[in-house]
Each structure stands twice: as structure tokens, then as C-alpha cells.
C-alpha positions as CSV (number, residue, x, y, z in Angstrom):
1,X,-10.7,-11.3,7.2
2,X,-8.6,-9.7,10.2
3,X,-6.7,-7.8,7.3
4,X,-9.4,-6.3,5.3
5,X,-11.5,-4.4,8.0
6,X,-7.7,-3.1,9.8
7,X,-8.9,0.8,7.8
8,X,-12.0,0.9,9.7
9,X,-10.7,0.0,12.9
10,X,-8.1,2.5,12.9
11,X,-10.7,5.5,12.9
12,X,-9.5,7.3,10.1
13,X,-12.3,9.6,8.2
14,X,-13.0,11.6,5.4
15,X,-11.4,11.1,2.0
16,X,-8.5,9.5,2.8
17,X,-10.7,6.8,4.2
18,X,-12.5,6.4,1.0
19,X,-9.0,6.3,-0.6
20,X,-7.4,3.7,1.5
21,X,-10.9,1.3,1.5
22,X,-10.6,1.6,-2.2
23,X,-8.7,-1.1,-4.4
24,X,-8.5,1.9,-6.7
25,X,-4.9,2.8,-6.2
26,X,-3.6,-0.8,-6.2
27,X,-5.1,-1.6,-9.6
28,X,-3.5,1.5,-10.9
29,X,-0.6,0.5,-9.7
30,X,-0.7,-3.5,-11.3
31,X,-1.9,-1.9,-14.6
32,X,0.9,1.0,-14.5
33,X,3.4,-2.1,-14.3
34,X,2.2,-4.6,-16.6
35,X,1.7,-1.5,-19.7
36,X,5.3,-1.0,-18.8
37,X,6.8,-4.5,-18.6
38,X,4.1,-5.8,-21.9
39,X,7.1,-5.7,-24.1
40,X,9.6,-8.4,-22.9
41,X,9.1,-11.7,-24.3
42,X,11.6,-13.5,-22.0
43,X,12.3,-13.3,-18.4
44,X,15.6,-14.3,-17.8
45,X,15.8,-14.5,-14.2
46,X,14.8,-13.0,-11.5
47,X,17.1,-10.0,-11.1
48,X,15.7,-8.7,-14.6
49,X,12.2,-9.0,-13.2
50,X,13.0,-6.9,-10.2
51,X,14.7,-4.3,-12.2
52,X,11.7,-3.9,-14.8
53,X,9.3,-4.0,-11.8
54,X,10.8,-1.3,-9.9
55,X,11.7,0.7,-13.1
56,X,8.3,0.5,-13.6
57,X,7.2,1.7,-9.7
58,X,9.7,4.7,-10.8
59,X,7.7,5.9,-13.9
60,X,3.9,5.1,-12.6
61,X,5.1,7.0,-9.2
62,X,5.9,10.2,-11.8
63,X,2.2,9.8,-12.8
64,X,0.5,9.9,-9.6
65,X,-1.5,12.6,-7.8
66,X,-1.7,13.3,-4.6
67,X,-3.8,11.3,-2.2
68,X,-6.7,12.6,-1.6
69,X,-7.0,13.2,2.3
70,X,-3.3,13.5,2.8
71,X,-4.2,15.7,5.4
72,X,-4.9,13.5,7.3
73,X,-1.8,11.7,6.8
74,X,-0.6,12.0,10.6
75,X,-3.6,10.7,11.7
76,X,-2.9,7.5,10.1
77,X,0.5,7.6,11.4
78,X,-0.9,8.0,14.9
79,X,-3.9,5.3,14.4
80,X,-1.2,2.6,12.7
81,X,1.8,3.2,15.6
82,X,-1.5,3.1,18.0
83,X,-2.5,-0.5,16.4
84,X,1.0,-1.9,15.9
85,X,1.3,-1.1,20.0
86,X,-1.4,-3.3,21.0
87,X,-0.4,-5.9,18.5
88,X,3.4,-5.7,20.2
89,X,1.4,-6.2,23.8
90,X,-0.6,-9.1,22.4
91,X,1.9,-10.6,21.1
92,X,4.0,-10.8,24.2
93,X,1.1,-11.4,26.8
94,X,0.5,-14.7,24.7
95,X,4.2,-15.2,25.0
96,X,4.3,-15.2,28.7
């Protein structure tokens, strides 16, 4: 449950928040991978799976548009660094 509220805790606003709190980008990517790999009838090994999924991700990436709110990505990076620092400090306190 803690991970589901991370975007809200980061203090991101506007279009970037609306984009990141939606599952649409993930569902779009999963659908693109499934579409690309649908003709494979026999997966030989894990390496074959990784190659096909990697190829599917490259193909899907070509069709992605710009993320709404991308101009706020620097704010997102700062918020993630701040969150990561707070998590590391809390972990160090538990160890000490």
C-alpha cells in the first residue's frame, strides 16, 4: 500500500501527476508487448523471451508520444532524490 501513494507524497502537480497516477501508460506498454509477441508459439528459453520482449519494447517506444507534463520532470527528479535520501537516512537509523 505504501508504494501506491508515492506519487501523491512526492508533491507533483498538474499534468505530470495526472499522467503518473494513471495505469494507462503501463497498460499501453503491456498491450504493445503482447501484440508484438502474439505470433510466437513456442518459447524455447528465457533468453528468447528476453530478446522478444526487448524488441517489443523498442518497437513500442517508437510509437510513444511525449508525456503530458514533461516540463515538470525536473521537479520529479528533485522529489525522487529527496524521497530517496529520506529513505536512506531512515534505514541508517534502523541499523544504528
